[in-house]
N, C-alpha and C positions, 0 to 999 in steps of 0.2 A: 774488511769487516769492522763492525762497530767496536770501539775500544772502551770497555767499562772503566770508569775512574777508579784509581787506586787499586787496580788489579795487577798482581805481580806474577812473575814466572812461577809456574807450578812444577816443582822439582821431583824427579824420581829419587834424588839423593837427599835424605833427610838432613844432611849437614849443611846443605846450601841455603844461604839466606841472601835475598836480594839487597842491592845497594840502593837506598832511597834516593841518593843524590844523582844516580845515573838513570833514573826512570824518565822515559820520554814517551810522547804519544806515538802510537803505531803508525799514524799517517805521515809522521815526520821522519820515520826511520829510513825510508828509501827515496826521499825527495832530494832536492838540491843540497839540503843540509846534512846529507849522509856523512860527509867527511868531518864536519864539525861535531856531529853526534858521536863519531868514533873517538874523537878526542875526549869526549866527556864520559865515556863508559868503556870499561875493559870487557873483553869477550868472556862470556860465561863458560863453564866447563862443558865439554862435549862428550857424549856417550860413545862407547865403543860398540860396534854392531855385533861383536861376538860375545858380549857379556850378557849373562842371564838377567842381572839386576840393573843393567844399563848404568854402570858407574862412569865417572869421568875418566877419560883415557889419559889425561894429564892432570897433575896436581892443580887444584883450584887456585885461581889468583886470589890474593888477599882482598877482602872486602871489609868495609866498615861495619862494625856490629854495635848495636845499641838496643836498649830495652824496648824502644818503640818499634824497631824492626822485628823483634821476636814475635810480637803479637800479630804482625801482618804476614808472617811466613806461611806459605801454603805447602803442603806435602802431599804428593800423590802416593796413595797406598795401592799397590798393584799385585796381581797374581798372574803368573805366567804358567802356561801348560807345561808340565814336566816332560822332559825328553823321554823318548821311548826307551832308549838305551844309549850308553856312552859310545858303543861301537858305531851306531847309526849316525850320531853327531860327527864322529871323526871322519866319516866318509864325505862330508860336505866340503865344498870348496869355499874360498873366501867370498865369492859372490852370492853364496847361499844356494847354489844349484849343486846337484850331485855330480861327482866326477864321472867322466865318461867310462873310466875303468870299472866303476861299480854298477853302472846301469846297462852295460852292453854297448856294442858298436853299432854303426849305422846299418850293417847287414841284418842284425837282429830286428831293428825297427822296420826295415823293409819287409822282412819275413812276416812280422806281425801284421803289417798293413795288407800284404797279399792274402794272408789267412782271413782277415776281416772281410776283404772284398769277396773271397770265395764263399763266405758264410751269408752274404747278403741274399735275401730271397723276398718273395712276395706272398703274403697271406691275404685271404679274403674272409670277410665276416658278414654273414647274412643278417639283415636288419629288417624291422617292420616299418611300415609307413610312418607310424608315430615316432619310432626311434630316428628315422631319417629326418623327420621334422625337428626333433630335438637337436640333432647335429647341425641342421641347416638354419636353425633359428637365428643364430649369430654368425655372420660371415667369418669371424675370427676363430670360431670354435675349433674347426679342424686344423687350422694353422697353429693354434695354441697346443693342441694335443701332439702334433708333429714336432713342435719345437721342444716340448718338455721330454718327449720320448726320443728325440734326436733321430727321427726317421720321417719318411714321406707318408702322409695320410691323405686320401682323396676319395671323393664320391663321383661316380659317373651319372650323367643325367639319364632319367628313365630306367634306373637300375637300383634295386634294393640290395646293394652289395658295397661294403666298405673295403677299400684296398689299402694295404699297409706294406711298405717296402723298407727293409732294413735288416739288421742282424737278428738272430733269434731272440736275444734279450730285448732289443728295441721293439720288435714286433709284439712280444709278450706285454711289455709295458704299455704300448699304444692300445692294445686290446683292453687292458685293464682300465686305462683312462677313458676310453670311449664308452665302455660299459658303465662306468660311474656317472659320466655326463648324461647318458641316455636314461639311466634309472633315477637321476636326480629329480626328474619331474614327478616321480612317484613318492618322494619324500626322503628324509634322512635315513640314518642307520644303513649305509650302503657299504661300508668298508669291511664288514664281516666276511664277505665273499672274496675280497681281494687279498692277494698275497703281497708280502713285503719283499721287494727285490732290491733292498738297500737304497730305496729312493723315497722314503717316507719319514716325515717328521710330524708328530702330533703334540699340540700344546693345548692347555686348558685356558679358557677365557671366562672371567667372571660374568655371570648372567646380566648384570646391569651395564656391562661395557660392550656386549655383543653387537648391539645396534650401531654404536660408535665405530667399532672395528670394521663392521660390514659395510656401512655407508648406505646411502639411498640406492635401492635397487642393486646393491652389491658393488657400487662404483669404487669404493676404497680397495676392496680385495682385488678387483679387476686391474686397478692401477698398479698394485704391488705385483700381481702376476705379470703384467706387461714389463715392469722394470727389471724383474729378476728371472723371468722365463720359467715360472712355476705354475702349478695348478692347485687351487686352494678351494676348500669347501668345508662347511660345518656338517657333522655327522651324528648329532644327537637330536632327540625329540623332546626331552623334558626341559622346557625353557626355564624352569624354576631353579635349576642347578647349573653348575659351570658347564659350558659348551666346549666340546672338543673340536678344534680346528685342525684339519689334516692338510699337509703341504706335500706335494709331489714335485720332484725335480732333482737336479744335481746337488751335491753337497754344498756348493757355494750358493746356488740359487735358493735352496731351502733355508740356509742360515741367514742370508740377506732378508728373505721374506719374514722369517721368524723374529729377527731383531726389530724389523720395522713394525710388526704387530705389537711386540712387547713395549716398544717406545710409545705407541698409541695407548696401550693399556695403562702404562705407568702414568700417563698424563691424566687419565680419568680416575684411576685407582692407585694413588701414591702408596708405595710400600709393597705392592704386590710382587715386584721383582725379587725382593729379598726372600720370599717364600720358595721361589723356583730357581734361585741363583745357581746352586750347585748342579742341578740337573742341566741347566742351560750351558754352564761353563764346560761341563764334562761330555756333552753330547758330541758324538761323531769324532772323538779324539783319535788321531792317527789313521783315520779311515779314508784318506785321499790317496792318490797315486804316489805321492812322495813319502807318505808315512809320517809327515810332520804336522798335519793339520791340527789346529787347536784354537783356543780362545784365551786371550789375556784381558784383564780388566783393570781399570784405574778409577779412582774416585776424586771428583772435583770437590773443592772445599765450599764454594759458594756459587750463587747464581751468576756473579760477574764473570767467573772463570768459564762456566759453561756457555754463557752468552758469547764470549770472545771466541771460544773454540768452535762454536756453531757458525758464526758469521752471518752476514746478511742473507736471509732466505736459505740458510744452510750451505752457503758457498764455501766456507772454510772447511766444513766437514767433508764435502764432496771432493775438494782438491786433495785433502789428506788421504781419502779413500782411493782416488784414482792414481795418485802419484806413488803410493806405497804398494798398491795391489791388494791390500787387506780390506776386509769389510769393516768400516768404522761406523758405529751407531751409538747414540747417546740414549740411555734408558734412565730417566730421572737424573740423578747426580753421578751416574756411573757411565764411563765410556768403555765400550767393548770392542776389541779388535780380534777378528777371526780371519784365519788364513794359514798359510804355511809358516814355518818358523821364520824364514827370511822376510816374508811380508810383514809379520807381526813386529819383528825387530825394527824394520824400517818405519813402520807406523809409529812406534813409540819414540824413535829418534826424531821424526818429523814433528811430532807433537811437542817434544821438548824444545826444539829450535823455534817453533812457533811462539812459545811463551817466552823464550829468551829474548826475542825481539822487543819485548816490553821493557827490558832492562838496558838495551843498547845494541850496537851492531854485533852480529854473530859471526864467529869464525869456526870453521869445521876443520879440525886437525886431520891430516891425512887424506884430504879430498882428492889429491892426485891419484891415489891408489883405489878409490871407490869406483865401482862400475855403475853406480846409479847417479853420477854427478857430472855435470858439465859446467865449466866456469868460463865466463866471457868478460873481457875487459871492456868497460864502458867509459867513453870520454866524460870528464866531469861536467862539461857544458851540455851534455845530452841526458844526464841522469834525471832531471826533472821531466824532460820530454818523454822518456821511457817509463818513468814511474807513474806520471799522471797525477791529477788532483786527488788527494787522499787515496793514493795508490790505485786509482781506477784502471789505468792502462795495464799495469801488471796483473791486476785481478782478472781482466778480460782475457789475457793470454793464458793465465792459469786455468780459467774455466774452459777455454777452447781446447787446450791440449792436455789437461789433466796433470799439471806439474805443480811443484812447489818452488817458488822463486823468491830470493831475497839477496840484498847486497851483503857482502861478506868482507869483514876487515877486522883487524886486531891492532893493538898498539904497535907491535913490531912490523905490521904489514902496511901501515900508512906511509904513503909516499913512495911505495914500490910501484912496479909496472913501468909505464912509459914516462919516466921522469916525474912521477907523482901526478900525472894528468889523467889517470884513469882510476876507476873503482871496479872491483870484481863483483859480477853478478853470478850467483850460484843457482843452478837449475837442477832440481831433483825429480826423478821419475823414470819411467821406461825409456829405452833408447830412442824409439820413434817419437815419442812425445817430447823428449828433451831436444831432439833435432828440430822438430817443428817450432818449438818455442824459441830456440836459438836463432833460427833463420828469420823468424818474425821480428825479433829484437834487432838483428843485423840490418834488416830492411828499413826499419824505422831510423836507426842511427845513420845509415847511408843517405837517407833523405835529409836529415838534419846536418850531417857532416860528410859531404860527398868525397869519396875516395878513401875513407877511413879503412874499409875492408876490401875494396876492389882495386886499390892502387897496385899496378903491376901484376894483376891476377891473370891467369891463363885458363883456357878451356881444359876440361878434364873428363875422361870417360873411363870409369873403373871397370875392371874385369871381374871383380869379386861377385860371387853368386849371392852372398848374403847382403845384409843391409849396408849401404854405402851411399856416397854422394857424388853426383856428376855435376859439371858446370858447363853451361852453354852461353856464349857471349853474343848478345844481340847487336845489330847494326842500325845506324840512323834512328828512325822513328819506330822501329819494330817493337820496342818496349811498350809504348802506349797502345799499340794495336793488340799485342798479346796480353795486356793487362785488362783492357775493356773498362766499361763504365763501372766505377766503384769496385774494380777488381773482379767483376763477374766472370770474365773470360778465363782469368787465371784459376779462379775457384772451380769453374766448370771442368777444365782440363785436369786439375788436381783430383777431383772426386771421381771422374770417369776413368782415370788411369790407375788410381789406388796409390800413387806416389805422393810425396810431399813436393810441391812446386812453389817456390818463393823467388821473387825478383829482388835482388840486392843491387841497387843501381841499375846498370845495364847488363848484369849477369843473372842468368836463370840458374838457380840451384835446384837440382832434382835429387831427392833422397828416397831410398826404398830398396827393395830387392832388385836383382838384375833385371828380372822380367818387368817389374814396375817401372824402373828407370828407362828401359828400352821403349816401353809402351808410351810413357809420357813424352819422351824425346820425339817419337813419331808423331804424336798428336800436335806438339808444338810446331814441327816442321810442316805438317799438313795445313795447320792454321796459317802459317806465313805464306804458303803457296797459294792459298785462296785470295791473297791480295793481288797476285799477278795473273790469276786465271783459274781454269779448272784444275782439279786434282785428279790424277790417274792412279788407281790402285788395281793392279792387274788381277791378283788372285787372293781371295779371302778364305778359301776352303780349309786352310791349315790354321786359321786363327780361331781362338775360342772366346774372343772378346768382342765379337761383332755380329749383328743381325742385319740381313738385307731385307728391305721392305719394298715391294712393288708399288709404285705410284703411277697411275695412268697419266699420260701427257696432259690431258685436259685438267688434271687436278693438281699439277705441280705448283702452280702459282698460288693456289688456295692453301695447300699444305705448308709451303714455306712462309707465306704471309708477307706483309709489307716489310721489306728490308730484313727478311728472315725472322720476323717477330714471333710467328707461331712456333718455329723450331726452337727459338730461344726459350719460349715458355715451357715447352715440353722438356728441354734439356734441364732447366732449373727444377722442374717437378720430379724428374726421374733420375737425376745424377748421371746423365749420359752426354755424349758428344755426337752430334748429328750433322751430316752435310751430304750434298749431292756429289758423287764421284763417278768418273768414267772407268769402265772396265777395259780389258785388253782390246776389245773390238770398237772402242770409242762410244759405247752406249752408256747413257747416264742412268744411275740408280741411286736410291737413298740408302745410306749406311748409318746404322746406329751402333756406336762404339761405347763400351763401358765394361768395367771389370765385374759389375754386379749383373748377373743374368736375369734377376727378378723372377717373379712367378705370375703366370697368367691367372691364377686363382686369387691373388691378393694384390691390391694396389698400394698397400701400406709400405712395402719394402722398396718400391721404385724399381729401377733397373731397366734393362733392355726390353723385357717382356711388357712392362707397362708402357714404355715409350712406343713400342710397336702397336699396342692396342689403341693408344691415343691417336697415332697417325692414321690407323685404319678407320677410326671413328670420323676423323676429318675427311677422309676420302669418301666414306659412306654418306656423310652430310652433303658433300659437294655433288655427288652423283644423284642423290635424292632431290636436291635443289634443281639440278639440270633436268631431271626427269619431270619434275613438277612444272618447271618453266616450259619444257617442250609440250606438255599436255595443254598448258594454258595458251601457248602460241598456236597449237593446232586448233584449239577451240575457237580462238579469235579468227583464224583463217576460215573455218567452217561458217562462222557467223557472218563474216564479210561476204562469202560466196552466196549464202542464202539471201542476204540483203541485196546483193547485186542482181541475182536472178529475179527476185521479186520486183525490183525496179524495172528490169528489162521486160518482164511479162506485162507490167502495167502500161509501159510505153507502147508495146505491140497491140494491146487491146484498144488503147486510145487511138 
């Protein structure tokens, strides 16, 4: 992200003052000069995740104080959502999740799941031709209603009946959303008939900002709906007064949409947020499943700070949001963090460390005991390669995996590790995202310094049901074949299996749940078998990750394309793994593998259903071409016969 000049760490602790002598540019913090930067600056105080005001967990190191520094000091004022009760807080574990003893055991969860399955039913809703036209006007309308209501919603051709499948609450919500969409063609003031099922947020928009928030043909609202999985519409008719915007969806989706809209409003009407601040902060407090949902806010001092916290095209804000799990949005000079208590605490910590990097290298006390942290030793001669120019390479990995990454060191820590030849790279975020980032870094280092991670490594196959990592060692030139051009083959197998697949030297690391790891390992082995000949897969009846597609013999070459080009195109478009395989009888058929089943009604989600549809379209085109060619050939033959007969008749008469 762009680093504003003379912008200093914005502290939660009003007693902290930055050391002017230790200020360095952010792009130099994690480059080859990281070690020298560590020598120039002491680590700043680090907050404790269990503290409500996020004080430093260790006494602050002494810093130089001067009158000139006092005027440059920035202080975050913040407000945190008060806890519901001391007893509720005491039930939480160190990681921020509830203890299993307080939430019930797995048998209770299984019973709730079975009760939910028994409650699933199907409702039908009679509609008129005009209402059907309203629902069918946009191909995404039914899909959006189903996503917001968390159920299946579909229309059958030649039938004026809307079908809704889900739990009673889900079906009731879907009917409400469908009714609002159908009546929206008749004008606003639609919500009077709808009931609040705990899925509604209403905010007022100043009349002179409504057009900006709505966008041309509603494109801005549609984009917000797409991002947060919500349904949004204006419900007032008097355009001279503030317009009410209604938002339907989950508590997280509604809050994300609401803050996005408020950010746009504040851009056009500065100061508006201060009038609705208390209402926004206190909305939906403690109403999530954990009972800790809330909103904290902090105030930036100047535009330089908010520019740095936003990052290029909002990249820094997005990585803070994805890594912490909290909703992070900037409304004017205020940053709001919404989520569970654990998510908000992590968001504030990550924000603090982000600004600490402007003062020098950051060290996180107690990182070994944190459940949101992975630390990797990086050879000094690879730091620049991993960091990239102006931190570009690390930024790409953060954007891809949704993590927060920075080099971590302190005065006492310098020279530690492998005889002082390494620096520590800290990765913060969810477990899966951290593992993906870690393996990406390991792959890059292994390219630059072969054997650093793979020396004396062995294959590994974990029996753990949950998230873990397997290792598979390649032979000879198998790596290049399994990697593909620009890594396309590896990415294809990764997406189709749902696991994390990364090649570190000649070792394939497969991370995920046991089912994901097993599926990915199978895909890799089938891929390698294709080098030696046909692949035989006897029985697929017990698999839920495959679709068999019948392809006529005359169309196989057309469907596969030159050197499999057509199948590769479909794989990339749908996130699947497709190849011809023999069954137990030695007959060849086309198999489409993928963890995403997709939807025949929508091509936006990809998956096996879309891949099957694309393959059938290829078969149809080929058969139509063959039929057209056959008719043309028959027509030419008839013309030749008639011409031959005419010449024969002329000769006989002559």
